[in-house]
N, C-alpha and C positions, 0 to 999 in steps of 0.2 A: 631472386626466387631460388629456393633450394629444391631438392628432389621431392622431399616430403613436406616441406614447410612453405606455405604461400607467403605472398607479400601483402599483409593486411594494411589497409589505409592507416596513416600515421595520426590517429586520433585517440582521444580518451573516450572509450566506449560509454562510460557512465555519464559524461557531460555532452558528448557530441550530439546525441539525439534530442537534446533540449534546444539546439540551435534552429533558427528558421530554415525552411526547406531550401531556399536558394543559396544560403551559406553552405549547407551540407552538400548541395549539388556542385558548388564550385570546388570544394575540397576533394570530393570524389572524382570529379572530372580531371582535375590537375593530377591526381594520383593515377588515373587511367592513362594519361599521356605517357607516363614512364613505365608503368607496370601492367597495363591492361587490367584484366580481371584479377591479376595477382595470383592466379592458380598455381599450385605447386607443379613442378614438371612431371611428377608422378601421374597427374591427370592426363597430360598430353601423351605420356608414354602408354597409358592404357589405350588411348585412341590409336596410336601407332601400331601397337601389338594387335588390336582388333583388325585394323586395316590390313596389315601384312599377313597375319596368320589366318584369320577367318575369311576375309574378303579375297585377298590375292592367293594365299596358299591353298585354302580349302576350295575356293572357287575354281582356280585353274586346274587343281587336281581332279575335281569332280568333272569339269568340262572335258578334259583330255581323256580321263579314264573311261567315260561313257561314250566317247566319240571314236575310239579306235585309232587315235593318233599317237604320236610319240608321248612319253611321260612328261609331266608338267615341268620338270626341270630342263627339258630340252626345248627351250623357247624358240630357237631358230627353226625347229621342225614344225611348230604348230601356230606361230603367230599370225600367219595369213590363211589358216584353215577356216573356211566359211562356217562350218558347224561349231567350231570353238567360239567364234565371234557371236553366233546366235545364242549359244549356251551361256556365255558370260553376260549377255544382256538379260537372259532369263534369271541368272543367279542374282544379278543386281535387283531385278524386279522383286524376287523372292525376299531378299533382305530388307528392301524398302517396305514390303507389305507386312513383314513380321514386326518391323520397328527397330531393326538392328543396324540401319544405315543412317540416313539423315535424321536430324532432330533427336539424336540419341545422347544420353549421358549428361554429366553435370554442366558442361558448357551450354547445353540447351535447356538447363533448368530442371533436369531430371537427376536428383541427387540419390534418392532411394525410393523405389527401385530405379535403376538407370535406364530401363527399357519401358516405354509406354506401349505404343502399338498393340500387340496381340493381347496384352493384359487388359486393355480397354475393349478392343474390337471383337474379342471372342467372349465377351461378357454380356449376356442379356440384361437389360435395364440401364445400361450406361447411356450417356447422351449421344444422340445421333442428329446431325445437321443436314437437312435435305437442301439441295441447291435451288430447286424451283418448286414453288407452291402449287403450280398448275398441273404438275405431272400427277396423274392418278395413282393411287395405291402407294403413295409415299408420305402420307400424313403422319403427324406426330413428331416428337423429338426424343423418343425412347427407342433404343436398339432392341429389337425383338428377336425371337428364335430364328425367324427366316433370315434376318440380317446376319446372324452368326453363321448360319448354314451357308449362305452365299459367300461370306468371307473365308470360311474354312475350305469351301469348295475351290475358291480361287487359289488358295495356297496349295491344295492338293493337285490341281490340274497344272499349275505352273511347275511344281516339283516333278510331276510325271513327265512333262515335256522336257525338262532339264535332264533327267536321269536315263530316259530310254535312248537306245542307240539311234543313229541316223538312218534314213532310208534313201534309196537311190532317187536321184533327180535327173531327168533327161536334160533339162536346160542347164544344169550344173555340168553334166558330163559333156555337153556340147561346147561349153565355154572352157572347161578344164578337163580335157580327156584323161589325164592321169590321176584325177581325184578318185579316192576309194572310200571316203568317209561319208559321203552324201550330205544331206541336210536334215535338220529337225523335221520330223514328220508333220506336214502342214495340218493334218487332221487333229493333231494333239493341241494345236493352237486355237482351234475354233472355240472351245469352252472358255479358256481364259479371256478371249476377246469379248465373248458374250457377257461373261461375268464382270469384266471391266465396266461395260456399259450399264448393266443392271445395278451394280454396286454404286456406280457414279451417279445414277439417277436417284438413288435413295440416300446417299451419304457423301457430301462433298469432301469431308475430311479424308475419307479413305481414298477417293479418286486422286486427290492432291498428294496424299502421302505415298501412293503407289506411283507417283509421277506419271500419271496417265497421259498428260499432254505430250510426253516424249516417247514413252515405252509402248503405249497403245498403238500409235502409228507404226512403230517398228514391228510389232507383232503382226499387224495387218499386212505389212510388206512381206514378212516371212511367210505368211500363210497363203497369200493370193498372187504374188508376183513371180514371174519367171526370174531366173537367177540374175541376169544382167540388169533387168529392171529393178530388182530388189537392191542391188548394190548402188545403183544411181539414185534411187529413191532415198536410201539411207544417207547418201551424201547430201541430198537436198534437205533432209531432216536436220542433220547436224549443222549445216550451214545456216538454216533458218534459226536454230537455237542460238548460235553464236552471233549472227548479225542482229537478230532481234534484241539480244542482250546488249549489244554494242549501241544500237540506235536508242535504246531506253536510257543510256547514259548521257545522251544529249541534254543540255540544260544545266541547272545550278546545283542539283542534289549530290551528284556522284563525287565531286571533289571533297565533300564532307564525309564520305564513307571511308576513303583511303586512310586518313590519319588514325582514327580509332581502330581500324582493322590492323594496320601495321603495329600500333601500340600493343595490341593483344597477341601478337605473334611471338612464340617462344624462340623462333629462329632468328630474330633480329638481334645482332650481337651486342649492341650498346644503346644506352639511354639516349645518347646524343643523336643517333639516327632517328629514334622515335620523335624526339623534340624537333628535329629538322623538318618534320612534316607539318608543323604548326607555325603560324606566321610570326609570333613573338612570345614564346612560352616564358613565363606563366601569365603574361598580361593579355595575350590575344591568341585564342585557340582556333581561330579560323584557319583554313588550309593554306599552307605556304605555296610558293611557286613550285617547289619540288613535288608537293602533293598534287597540285593541279597537273603537272607534267605526268606524274605517274598515273593519274586518273584518266586523262584524255589522250595521252600518247601511248603509255603502256597498257591502258585499258580500252578506251573507246576505239582508238584507231586500230589497234591490234585486232579487236573483235569484229570490226567491220571490214577492214581491208584484207587481212590475211585469209579469212574463210573464202572471200571472193576469188582470191588468187588460187586457193586450193580447188575451188569448183571449176575454174576455167583454164588453169595452167596446163600446158603440155611440155613444159621444160622440167626435166627431172631434177636439176639442181635447185631451181626456184621452188619447186614443189617440196623437195626435201627440207629446204630452209624454212619454208612456211610451216611444215609439220613440226619441226624442232621448236619453232617459236610458239606454236599452240600447246605443245607438250610442256614447255617451260611455263607458259601462262597458267596451265592447270596445276602444275606442281607448286607454283607460287601461291595460288589460292589455297591449296591444301596446307601449305606451310603456315598460313596465318590462322588456321583453326577458327574460321568464322563461326559465330554463335549458333547458326543452324547446323554446323558441322557436316556439310554435304561432301565428306571426304571420298566416299566410294564413287559418287557421281563424277567427281573431278578425275579420279584415276581412270574410270571407264572412258571418259571423253578423251583423255590423253591417249589411251590405247586405240580408241576408234579413229583418231586422227591418223595414227600410223597404219592401222589395218586398211582403212578405206582408201586413203590417198597414196600410200606407198605400195600397199599390197595389190591394189587394183587401180593403176594410174589411168588418167583420162585418155592418154594417147594409146592405151592398150585395149581400147574397146569399152571403156567404162566412163566415158564423158557424158555430159548432159544430153548431147545430141545422139547418143547411142541407145537411148531408151526406145522401145519398140514402136511407140506412137507419140507424136508430138502432142496429141490431145491428152494422152495420159500424163505426160510431163506437165502440161498446163493445169490439169485437174489436181494433181498431187501438189503442185506449187501453190495453187489457189487455196487448197485445203489447209496447207501448212501455215500460210500467212494470214488466214482469216482471223483467228483469235488474237494474234499479235497486233494486227491493225485495229480491230475492234477494241481491244483492251487499252491501247494507247489513246484512242479517241474517246472511249467511254469506260474508264477504269472501274466505274461502279458496277458494270455488268460482267466483268471478267476478272478472275483471280490474277494476281501478278505472275503466277507460274505459267498458265496458258498464254499470258501476254508476253512471255519471254523477257521478264524484267527482274531476273533473280537478284542481281547485285546493284541495281540502279540507285539505291538510296531513296527512290521515289516510291515509298511504301504506304499502304493503308496501315495505320498504327493507332494505338490507344494507350492511355494511362488509366488505371483504376484507382479510385480513392475510397477509403472506408472510414466511417465514423469509428471512434475508439471502440475496440472490441468486436466490431461487426465482421471483420475478415474471418474470424473463427467460425462463423455460420456456414462458410463454404464447406467445412469439414463434415457437415451433415448431409451433403449430397450423397445419395445412396448409390450403390453399385459402382463405386469409384475405388480403384485398387491402390490409391495413394491418398496423401493428405496435402495440405498447403505446403509450399516449399519452405516457409518459415518454420513449420513444424518438422519437416524432414531434416532440416539443419540442426534443430534442437535435439532431435533423436540421435543425430550423429555426434553429439557432444558439444555443440556450439552453445555458448552462453546466450541468453535471450538478446543481449545487446549486440553481440558479435553476429548473430543470425540476422538481426534487423539491419545492421550496417551492410552485410553481404547482400541482402535483398534490395538495398537501395542503390547498389552499384549499377545494376542494369538501368535504373532510372537515369543515373548520370550518363551512362553510355547513350541512352536515347537522346539526352539533351545535347550531345555532341553531333547529332544529326539534325538536319533542317526541320523535320516535322516535330522533333522533340521540343524545340524552342517555341513552336506554335502551340503545341499541346500544353506546355507549362504556362504559356501566356493566357490561354483560355481558363486554366485552373485558377490562376491568380485573379482573373477578372470575375470568376464565378463563385468562388468559395472563400468567404471571409475567415473561415476557421481552418484554412488550408494547413497551417503549421501544426495543427493538432491532429490531423488526419493521417492515416496510413496510406502511402503511395506505392503502387506496384506497376511494374512494366507488364502490360497485358499479354505480350507474347509468352513470357514465363508462366503467368497465371493460367493462360489457356492450355498450356502443356499439361498442367496438373488436372485439368478437367476433362479433356478429350483425348489425351495421349499423344498429341502431335501439334506442332506449329512450326512453320518454316519461315516465319516472318510476315505472314499474310494476315492483315487485319480483318479480312472477310471471314476468318475462322472465329473471330470473337466480336462480331457485330451484334445487332439486336437479336438475331436468332439464338446465339449462345446465351445472351443476357436473359432472354425470355425463358429459355429452357431452365436456367439456373434459378431464376425467380420463381418459377412454378414449383420447384423442388424446395426452395429455402424460405421464400417470403420475406425479403428485406422490407423494412419500413421505409417510407419516404426519407431521403437524405442519407440513408445508411451506406448505400453503394452507388456512387456517382462515377460515371465513365465519360471521359472526353475522347472522342474518336474522330479520326481524320481520314479522308479518302485520298488516294494517289492524285497527283497532278496530271490532268489530261495534257497530251503533247502540244495541243494548240492553245492552252490556257496559261495565264500568268498567276493563277491562284490555286489554293487548296481549300476544299470545303470541309468544315468540321461540324460536329454536333455534340451536344451535351445530353447524356442519357441518365436519367434517374431510374434505377432498376424497378422501382415501384410505380413510377409515373409515366415512363416512356421518354421520348425526346422532349426536352424542355428548352433547348436553344439550338439554332442553326446559324451558320455564318461562314465566313471565309477570311483568309489572310493572304497577303501577297508573298510569294515565295522569296522575292528579293529581300523583303524585310526579315524573314526567318534566317536566311543564310548569312545576312550581314550582322547578326547579333551574336553575342557570346552565350555559351550554354547556360550560365547562371543569371541571364537577363539583368545585367547591371544598370541598364537604362530603363528598366521596367518592362512590362509586357509589350510585345510588338503590337502594332495597330491591328484591330479586328473590325470587321464589318458584320454586324448582326443582322440577319435577314428574318429571323423568327425568334421570339422569346415567349415562353409561357409564364405568365406572371403567377406568383405564388397564390395570390388571392383567387386566381382562376383555377389553379391546380387543386386546391383543397376540396372544393365541392365535387370535382370530377375524379378525385383520387381513387374512389372505390371502383368506378367504371374502368379507368385506364389500368389500374393495378390488376383488375381481373383480366383485362385483355393481355397484359404482359404475362400473366400467370397461366394463360390458356395454352392449348396445344398450338404448335407453330403452323 
C-alpha cells in the first residue's frame, strides 16, 4: 500500500464480476489476509490527524483552558485533575453525539460525506428507530421537529457543561484540600442526563451512537455522588466494561475476529505476520494457534484478569503494571483501525486507566470498600451488570453495546441482497443527506466495476467471521438466482440510511426494513435480507431469519456455531447445515402479499 494508492484486489474488473459469488468471496478473502481493505495510508493518516488534533489537541486544550489548570501541554500538572477528567468525558460524548468519533469516515463506509451523525439527526424527516413500541409518544419511524430540538438541546447542554468553569465541591475539598479547580457544576449535568433518557426512548440509534450505556452512568455519577463515591463508581463502571467485554469473548467466535483485524492494520510490518494468524494460508483461513493465543490470552484473559487486579490491588507496582497493560491493550486496538473505528473511545479508556487507578489508588482511600455505603456499592454494581447479564442470556432484547460485547465477534449481523437494479431504489429515500455507497464511490471517480468490487470487500470480510459463513449458507439455500443478485454488507448499508452503525444488527433489523419499505415500496423478491441474532451465552446455536422487504419474515431457523467456525469463508464444502423452524411457502405468500406488504409499509 502506498500513501495515496491503495492495494486493489488482483482481479480483472471486467470479468471478475461474472464469476460466481463464492469464487469472488474466496478471491477477496485471500486478498484481505495480506492487505485488509487495501486502503491507502492517506486514509489512516486522516484518522490519526483527526484523533491527535481534534480529539486530543482541541479536547485537552478546551478542558484545561476552561478549568483553570495548567496549559494543555503541561500534562504532568493536569493529568490527575478531576475536573479535566470530567471534561474529557464530556468532550468525548460531544464528539460521539455530533458523529465525529466512532463510525466515522471511509473505514466505516462513509465515503462522501465522511460524517453521518448530525447530518442525519438534525434533519426532520430522516429515519428514526424507536427501541420499544409500548412507550407512549414514540410512535412512527420519522424524525420530527421535536426530535431535532431534543438532539440539538443535548449538544448545547453538553457543550455548556464542558466550557463553563468548575464550581467548589465540599466533598472534593475534603478529599483533596489543595485543589482549587473544583468540579463541573452538577446542575449543568441534569439537562444532558434527562435528554439522554428522552432521546433514548424515542431513538435507539442516537442512544447507542452517544454510547449511553457508558457515558450516561458516568454523568449520573458526576451529578449526584460525592467525590470519593464518584471515583469509586467510575472504577466500577470501567471494570464492568472491560470484564463484560472479556466474558463476551468466551466461546468460539472471537478467535475468528483477530486474524482479519490484524490483516487490516496498517501498523503490522509484514505480510508474513498477517498470514501467520491463519492456519494454512491460502488453503485454510481458520485462525492459527497464534491467533487463538492472541484472542484468548492477549484478549480475553487480559480483559478479565487485569481489570480485577486494578479494582482490588493495593500494591503500587502491581497496579502500575496492570495500568500499563490496559493502556497497551487500547493502543493495540487503536492501531488496527477496526471498521467501526472507535479510536477516541480507546484513547479515552487508556487515559481513564491511568487517571482512576494511578491518580486515585485503592490504598489511598479510593478502593471499593471506601464508598460511603455498602448498599450504594451493591446498587451501582447491580445496575452496571444488569444489561450485560441480560444481553448475554437474551441477546434479542439488548444491543451488544449495553451488553458490553463490543469486540466479541458474536454479533447480530445481516447481508442484503437486491435483484438487478433494485438497490438504486434506496436513493429515493427522502431526507437522506447521502446516497448509496456504490454511488458515493462512483462520484469519487471509481469506475462502476471498481466501485462494485470495493463494495464486495466488506462481504468477504464478513465471511471471515463465523456469522458470515452462516449468512452465506442461508443465502445459498434460499436464493437460486444468488449469483445474479447484488450482495451488500448490512452494516455499511445501514450507515448510509441512518448515519450510524457500530456493528450492531439491531440497527438494521425489521424496524429499519419496515421504515425503508414504507418509503420505497420494493416488490416481492427485490430486497431480501438474511439476518442473524447473536449467540446466547448458554446456547450452542445462532438463530437466523430471512426477510423479504415486501412480505416480511419468510423463513426462520438456526445453525450450530461449531459448524460455522469450522468452515472456510467461501464454503468449499457447500452451505453449513441449517435447521429450518419456519418457512412461508410462496404459494401461501402470494395471496397474503397485499396484507403483509401493507403491514411492513405501515408506521413502526
